[in-house]
C-alpha positions in Angstrom: -11.2 7.0 10.5 -7.8 5.1 10.8 -6.4 3.0 14.0 -2.7 3.3 14.4 -0.6 0.0 15.2 2.9 1.1 15.5 4.0 0.5 18.8 4.6 -3.2 20.5 3.4 -4.8 23.6 5.9 -6.4 25.5 4.2 -10.2 25.7 4.3 -9.9 22.0 8.3 -9.4 22.1 8.5 -11.8 24.7 6.6 -14.6 23.3 8.5 -14.1 19.6 11.9 -14.7 21.8 10.3 -17.6 23.5 9.5 -19.1 19.9 12.8 -17.9 18.9 14.5 -20.4 21.2 12.1 -23.3 19.8 13.1 -22.4 16.4 16.4 -22.9 16.7 15.8 -26.8 17.6 14.2 -27.0 14.2 16.2 -28.4 10.9 19.0 -26.3 10.0 18.0 -23.1 7.7 20.9 -21.7 5.2 22.1 -19.3 7.6 22.6 -22.1 10.0 25.2 -22.8 7.7 26.9 -19.2 7.4 25.0 -18.5 3.9 23.9 -14.7 4.2 21.5 -13.1 2.3 22.3 -9.3 2.1 23.1 -6.8 4.8 20.2 -5.9 6.9 19.3 -7.8 10.0 16.6 -10.5 10.5 13.7 -10.2 13.2 13.9 -12.9 16.1 12.2 -15.5 14.0 13.2 -14.4 10.5 9.6 -15.2 9.5 7.0 -13.2 8.5 5.7 -13.5 11.8 8.2 -11.2 13.0 5.4 -7.9 12.0 3.7 -7.9 15.0 0.3 -9.1 15.3 0.8 -11.2 11.7 -0.5 -14.8 12.2 0.1 -17.7 10.1 -2.4 -21.2 9.7 -1.4 -23.9 7.9 -3.5 -27.5 7.4 -1.2 -30.0 5.2 -3.2 -32.6 3.2 -1.1 -35.9 2.6 -3.5 -39.3 2.0 -2.4 -42.2 0.3 -0.3 -41.9 -3.2 -2.4 -39.2 -4.6 -2.8 -36.3 -2.1 0.2 -33.7 -1.7 -1.5 -30.3 -1.4 -2.9 -28.0 1.8 -3.7 -24.4 2.7 -1.7 -21.5 4.2 -3.7 -18.5 5.7 -2.2 -15.3 6.6 -4.1 -12.8 8.7 -2.4 -9.3 9.0 -4.4 -8.4 12.3 -6.3 -9.9 15.3 -9.3 -8.2 14.4 -12.1 -7.9 12.3 -10.4 -7.6 8.8 -13.5 -6.5 6.7 -14.1 -4.1 9.4 -11.0 -2.8 9.9 -9.4 -2.9 6.5 -5.4 -3.1 6.1 -3.9 -1.0 3.1 -2.6 -3.5 0.6 -1.7 -3.9 -3.2 -0.5 -6.4 -5.6 2.1 -6.6 -8.2 1.5 -9.1 -11.0 4.8 -10.7 -12.3 3.6 -12.7 -14.8 -0.2 -13.4 -14.9 -0.8 -17.1 -15.7 -2.6 -17.4 -12.8 -5.9 -17.9 -10.9 -5.4 -15.1 -8.0 -9.0 -14.1 -6.7 -9.8 -10.7 -5.6 -7.3 -8.4 -7.4 -9.0 -6.2 -9.1 -10.9 -4.8 -5.8 -7.6 -4.4 -4.1 -6.1 -2.7 -7.2 -8.9 -0.2 -7.4 -9.2 0.8 -3.7 -6.2 -0.5 -2.2 -7.4 -2.2 0.6 -7.3 -5.8 1.9 -10.5 -6.7 3.8 -10.1 -10.5 4.2 -7.3 -12.5 5.2 -4.9 -13.8 2.8 -5.5 -17.8 1.8 -2.8 -20.0 -0.4 -3.7 -23.0 -1.7 -3.7 -25.0 -5.0 -4.7 -24.2 -8.1 -8.6 -26.0 -8.6 -8.8 -25.3 -4.9 -9.3 -21.2 -5.4 -13.0 -21.4 -5.3 -13.5 -23.8 -2.5 -11.0 -21.4 -0.8 -12.9 -18.1 -1.7 -16.0 -19.6 -0.7 -14.8 -20.4 2.9 -13.3 -16.7 3.3 -17.0 -15.7 2.3 -18.4 -18.0 5.2 -15.8 -16.5 7.5 -15.8 -12.9 7.0 -19.8 -13.3 6.7 -19.7 -15.3 10.2 -17.7 -12.4 12.3 -19.1 -10.3 14.8 -20.4 -6.9 13.5 -20.7 -8.4 9.7 -24.4 -9.4 9.7 -25.3 -6.6 7.1 -22.4 -7.2 4.7 -23.3 -8.0 1.1 -20.1 -7.9 -0.5 -16.8 -9.9 0.2 -13.7 -9.6 -1.7 -11.8 -12.7 -0.9 -8.0 -12.6 -1.7 -6.7 -16.0 -2.2 -3.7 -16.8 -4.4 -2.4 -20.6 -5.5 0.3 -22.4 -7.7 -0.5 -25.6 -9.6 0.6 -28.7 -7.4 -0.8 -31.3 -10.1 2.5 -33.0 -10.9 2.7 -34.6 -7.0 -1.0 -34.0 -6.4 -4.3 -35.2 -7.7 -5.3 -31.5 -8.4 -8.4 -32.7 -10.2 -10.0 -34.5 -7.1 -10.2 -30.8 -5.6 -9.2 -32.2 -2.1 -9.2 -29.0 -0.2 -12.8 -28.2 1.3 -14.2 -25.0 2.8 -13.4 -26.8 6.4 -9.8 -27.0 5.8 -9.7 -23.7 5.2 -12.0 -22.5 8.0 -9.5 -24.8 9.9 -6.5 -23.0 8.6 -7.8 -19.5 9.9 -8.8 -20.7 13.0 -5.4 -22.1 13.7 -3.6 -19.1 12.5 -0.9 -18.4 15.3 2.1 -15.8 15.9 5.6 -16.8 16.6 7.5 -19.5 14.3 6.4 -20.7 11.1 6.6 -24.3 9.7 8.4 -24.4 6.5 8.9 -26.6 3.7 6.3 -29.2 2.6 3.2 -28.2 4.6 0.3 -26.0 4.1 0.0 -24.6 0.4 3.8 -25.7 -0.3 2.9 -29.7 0.2 2.8 -30.4 -3.3 5.1 -27.9 -4.9 8.3 -28.0 -7.0 10.9 -25.3 -7.2 13.8 -25.5 -9.7 13.2 -29.1 -10.4 13.8 -29.6 -6.5 10.9 -30.2 -4.1 9.5 -26.6 -3.2 7.2 -25.5 -0.7 6.6 -23.1 1.9 9.4 -20.2 2.8 9.7 -17.3 4.9 12.0 -14.4 6.2 12.2 -11.0 7.6 14.0 -7.9 7.8 14.1 -5.2 10.7 15.4 -2.0 9.9 17.6 -0.1 12.5 16.3 2.7 14.6 18.0 4.9 12.4 16.1 4.1 9.8 12.8 3.7 11.1 12.9 0.4 13.1 10.3 -1.0 10.7 10.2 -4.8 10.0 9.4 -6.7 6.7 8.0 -10.0 6.7 7.8 -12.4 3.7 6.0 -15.6 3.2 6.5 -17.7 -0.2 4.8 -20.5 -1.6 7.6 -21.7 -4.1 6.6 -24.0 -7.5 8.6 -22.3 -10.3 11.7 -22.9 -12.6 14.9 -20.8 -13.7 18.6 -21.7 -13.0 18.8 -21.7 -9.3 21.2 -19.3 -7.7 22.3 -19.1 -3.6 23.9 -16.1 -2.4 25.0 -15.2 -5.7 26.4 -18.3 -6.8 25.0 -20.9 -9.9 24.2 -23.9 -7.7 21.7 -24.8 -10.6 24.6 -24.8 -13.1 26.6 -26.4 -10.5 24.2 -29.3 -10.1 23.2 -29.4 -13.8 19.7 -28.8 -12.9 18.9 -26.0 -15.7 18.0 -27.9 -18.7 15.4 -26.1 -20.9 13.6 -29.1 -22.2 12.7 -29.4 -18.9 9.1 -28.5 -17.8 9.9 -24.7 -16.5 6.2 -23.5 -16.1 5.1 -23.2 -12.4 4.1 -20.0 -10.2 5.2 -18.2 -7.0 3.3 -16.6 -4.3 4.9 -14.0 -2.3 3.0 -12.0 0.3 4.9 -9.2 2.0 3.7 -7.6 5.3 5.1 -4.6 6.8 4.4 -2.3 10.1 5.8 0.8 7.6 3.3 3.3 7.1 3.0 2.8 3.4 -0.3 3.3 1.4 -1.4 1.1 -1.7 0.8 3.3 -4.1 3.8 2.4 -2.0 2.7 -1.0 -1.3 2.6 -1.5 -4.8 6.1 -0.3 -5.4 7.6 -2.5 -2.5 5.8 -5.3 -4.2 7.8 -4.6 -7.0 11.0 -5.2 -5.0 9.9 -8.4 -3.7 9.8 -9.5 -7.1 13.1 -8.5 -7.9 14.1 -11.1 -4.5 13.0 -13.7 -6.6 14.9 -12.8 -9.6 18.0 -12.8 -7.3 17.2 -17.0 -6.8 17.4 -17.6 -10.7 13.6 -17.4 -11.0 12.6 -16.6 -14.7 8.7 -15.9 -14.4 8.1 -18.4 -17.2 5.5 -18.2 -20.0 3.0 -20.5 -17.8 4.2 -19.2 -14.2 1.5 -17.0 -12.5 3.9 -15.0 -10.0 2.1 -12.2 -7.6 3.0 -10.2 -4.8 0.8 -9.0 -2.4 2.0 -6.2 0.2 -0.1 -5.5 3.1 0.9 -2.9 5.9 -0.2 -3.1 9.5 0.5 0.2 10.4 -2.6 1.3 10.5 -6.2 0.3 9.6 -8.9 1.9 7.6 -12.3 1.7 9.1 -15.2 0.4 6.9 -18.1 2.7 8.2 -17.5 6.0 9.8 -19.4 9.0 10.0 -16.0 10.8 9.0 -15.6 11.9 5.2 -11.9 11.7 5.1 -8.9 9.8 6.3 -5.9 11.3 8.0 -2.4 9.2 8.3 1.1 10.0 8.5 2.5 8.1 5.8 6.2 7.1 5.2 8.0 9.8 2.3 8.8 8.6 -1.0 12.9 9.3 0.2 12.6 7.3 2.8 11.0 4.2 1.4 14.3 2.9 0.2 15.4 0.6 3.3 12.1 -1.0 3.2 12.1 -2.1 -0.6 15.8 -3.6 0.5 14.2 -5.4 3.0 11.6 -6.8 0.6 14.2 -7.9 -2.0 16.4 -9.5 1.0 13.8 -11.3 2.5 12.2 -12.7 -0.6 15.1 -14.3 -1.8 15.9 -15.7 1.7 12.6 -17.0 1.8 12.7 -18.7 -1.2 15.9 -20.8 -0.6 14.4 -21.4 3.0 11.6 -23.0 1.4 14.2 -25.5 -1.1 16.3 -26.2 2.5 13.2 -27.0 4.4 11.5 -29.2 2.0 12.0 -33.0 1.6 11.8 -35.4 -1.2 8.1 -36.6 -1.7 6.4 -39.2 -3.9 3.0 -38.5 -5.4 0.2 -39.1 -8.0 0.8 -41.7 -10.8 4.1 -42.6 -9.3 5.7 -39.1 -9.7 9.0 -38.5 -7.3 10.5 -35.0 -6.9 14.1 -34.9 -4.7 14.8 -32.6 -2.4 17.8 -29.9 -2.8 20.6 -32.2 -2.1 21.7 -29.6 0.6 25.5 -31.3 2.0 26.5 -31.3 -1.7 25.4 -27.5 -2.1 27.0 -26.4 1.1 30.3 -28.1 0.5 30.4 -26.6 -2.8 29.4 -23.1 -1.4 32.2 -23.7 1.5 34.8 -24.2 -1.3 33.2 -20.8 -2.7 33.6 -18.9 0.7 29.6 -18.5 0.6 29.2 -21.0 3.5 31.0 -21.7 6.8 
C-alpha cells in the first residue's frame, strides 16, 4: 500500500510565504548580489524545505576553544518514517567516508529513518540516537531491526574530533526541533567546523521549482561542505583569482548532499537524480579528492511505502524516464547554489590547536564578479 502526497495544503504555503519574508532579513546570499545559478526558478525559501513537509533540525556545539561541531537532521515527512518509508537512493561520488545505512538503502530502495549529518567520529552516537528515536515512536513497539542513515564529514581541523562531544541527546534534540520553513546556513549544525575550498564551509541549501508545463515539481538540496578543489562561482575561476588553489595544501575532505523532491520517482530514478547532484558539486570546482567522502542521498516525498500491509503488491504512478531531465537539471542547479550559499553564510572560525579558517572574502569576490558581468 502507498500513500500519495502530491497535494499541497494552504497552511503550508502561507507559512512558507511568511518564512520567506523573514529570511529576506537574514545575511545576504549570492542571489542578493545578482549572481545566477542556472535558469530554473527557486522555491519561495530557496531551501530544501520548499519541498512540502520536509523539516530540518540543527544543534550547534561551540564550547571553549576546542569544540566546533554539531548535528543536522533532515526529516522527509512528519509521520512515522519506519512505518511509512520513503523511496530513496544513495550515490557514492568518492567512498572515503563513514556513511551508515548505505547497503540496505541500496538493496531495498527505501529510507526508514530520518537522515542525520554530523562529524566522522560521531556517526555511532548518531546511529544509536536514530535507533532510540525509531524504537520510541508509537507503532514501533515490535520493531527489531532499524537501518539508521547517518552521513558525516571530518571537522577535525577546527574541532577536537577525538573528544566525541556529540551525544545521543544532541541528535535527539535536533530531531525534536526539526521544522519546516527557513534553514540556517553557514557555521551551524554539522557544518560548524567544516572547511571548503580553503575557506570556512558549512551548511548550505537551495531549491528549484519546475514550471507547471514540466510538472510543477520541487527539488530541494542541503549540503554539508568540507572539501577541496579550485573554487568556481557562476562559472568564474574565483579560486584562481584569489590564489586559493595550491595543490600542496590539503585537499581532502568530504561533502554530504541531501536531495529531496516531490516528483514521483522510484529508487532507480532517484539514483540517477543523485548522480546529477554530484555534477552540481563539480560545477563549483570540487574534485572528489582521494580522501574525500562524497555522498548524495536522494529521497522522494511523493508517496510512502507502508511497512506492513496485507497487500502483496504496491501500486504507484511514476514519472517516466523521458520526463526526468528537468528534475535532473534542477538537482544540478540547486546543489551548485547550495554549496556557494554555504560559503557566503560561513564566518571566520578559530578552533582546536589555534587553527583558524577565514571566511570567503565576499566583497572582494563580488567586486570581481561585477567586473566580469556575473554580479550586480
